[in-house]
C-alpha positions in Angstrom: 12.5 0.4 8.0 12.4 -1.8 5.5 15.6 -2.0 2.8 16.1 -2.7 -0.9 19.1 -1.9 -2.8 18.4 -0.2 -6.0 19.6 1.7 -9.3 19.0 5.2 -10.2 17.8 5.2 -13.7 17.1 8.5 -13.6 16.7 12.2 -12.0 14.1 14.9 -12.9 13.7 18.1 -11.3 15.3 16.6 -8.2 13.4 13.8 -8.5 15.1 10.8 -8.4 13.7 7.3 -10.1 14.8 4.4 -9.3 14.6 0.2 -9.7 14.8 -2.9 -7.1 17.9 -4.8 -7.7 18.0 -8.9 -7.4 19.3 -9.1 -4.0 20.1 -12.2 -2.4 21.9 -11.9 1.0 19.4 -14.0 3.0 19.2 -17.7 3.0 15.1 -17.8 3.3 15.1 -16.1 0.1 14.4 -19.5 -1.2 10.9 -19.1 0.6 9.8 -15.6 0.1 6.7 -16.3 2.7 6.7 -14.3 4.8 9.4 -12.0 4.2 9.5 -8.3 3.9 12.2 -7.5 1.8 10.8 -10.3 -0.4 8.2 -8.0 -1.0 9.6 -4.5 -1.2 12.0 -6.0 -3.7 9.5 -7.2 -5.8 7.2 -4.0 -6.0 10.6 -2.5 -6.9 12.0 -4.6 -10.0 8.5 -4.2 -11.5 8.9 -0.5 -13.1 10.5 2.4 -11.6 9.8 4.3 -8.6 10.4 7.8 -7.6 12.4 8.0 -4.3 13.2 11.2 -2.0 16.4 12.1 -1.5 19.1 14.4 0.1 22.5 12.9 -2.1 23.5 13.6 -4.5 23.5 10.7 -7.3 23.8 9.9 -10.7 22.1 7.9 -12.9 23.5 4.1 -12.4 24.5 4.4 -8.8 23.1 1.6 -6.4 21.5 2.8 -3.7 19.9 1.7 -0.4 15.7 2.5 -0.3 13.8 2.0 2.6 10.5 2.4 3.5 8.4 2.5 7.3 6.6 -0.9 8.6 4.1 1.2 9.8 3.1 2.6 6.9 2.3 -1.4 5.3 0.9 -1.5 8.8 -1.8 0.9 8.4 -1.9 0.3 4.6 -3.3 -3.5 5.7 -5.8 -2.0 8.3 -7.1 0.2 5.2 -7.2 -2.6 2.5 -8.8 -5.3 4.7 -10.1 -3.9 8.6 -12.4 -0.9 6.8 -13.7 -2.8 4.4 -15.6 -5.6 6.5 -16.1 -3.0 8.7 -18.1 -1.0 6.7 -19.7 -4.1 5.1 -20.9 -4.5 9.0 -22.0 -1.1 9.2 -24.2 -0.7 6.5 -25.9 -4.0 7.0 -26.2 -3.0 10.8 -28.0 0.4 9.8 -30.2 -1.2 7.4 -31.6 -3.4 9.6 -32.2 -0.8 12.3 -34.4 1.2 9.2 -35.8 -1.8 7.9 -38.5 -3.7 9.9 -39.0 -7.7 9.6 -42.6 -7.2 8.2 -40.6 -5.1 5.4 -41.0 -7.7 1.9 -37.8 -8.6 0.8 -36.2 -7.5 4.3 -33.0 -9.4 3.8 -32.4 -8.2 -0.1 -32.6 -4.3 1.5 -30.0 -5.4 4.3 -28.0 -7.7 1.5 -28.1 -4.2 -0.4 -27.2 -1.9 2.7 -24.2 -4.1 3.0 -23.1 -3.8 -0.3 -23.1 0.0 -0.3 -21.1 0.5 3.3 -18.6 -2.0 1.4 -18.7 0.7 -1.7 -18.5 3.2 0.2 -15.6 2.3 1.9 -13.8 1.1 -1.3 -14.3 5.0 -2.4 -12.9 6.1 0.7 -9.7 3.7 0.8 -9.4 5.3 -3.0 -9.8 8.8 -1.6 -7.2 8.1 1.0 -4.4 6.2 -0.8 -4.3 8.9 -3.8 -4.1 11.7 -2.2 -2.9 11.1 1.2 -1.0 7.5 1.9 1.1 7.2 -1.5 1.7 11.0 -1.6 2.9 12.0 1.9 3.5 8.2 3.9 4.5 6.4 2.0 7.3 7.1 0.1 10.1 5.5 0.0 13.6 7.4 0.7 17.1 6.8 -0.1 19.1 6.1 3.2 22.5 5.3 1.7 25.0 4.8 -1.6 26.1 2.1 -1.8 
């Protein structure tokens, strides 16, 4: 679990909204490269986000917010590997359909690759909108400080 401290800024119909706080607990924060805690903190600091909480909280409480690391790995797979695979699959399918004697065969193959890439972006957008952010990537409050 990736953890970060945050401050409760709004409670609306049982939903808790938090804003990240600056946390200088590790000596590696000067680097900020490869630090997953810094990455989570940078996302939390930008805006208030809704989090799930089973604790009784009030505005101004300092809490520890966590998100599962496997969610970030799935998101990285979705954002990096899926478009590349779709690009090659689109090019491969178009190459198998278009014969070498077809005029501008290379342009058709490039068009098929870009079509596969565009379809991958549409699929990624739907997955992100309906599944990843709403159900799997929800940060949770694990404890009150």
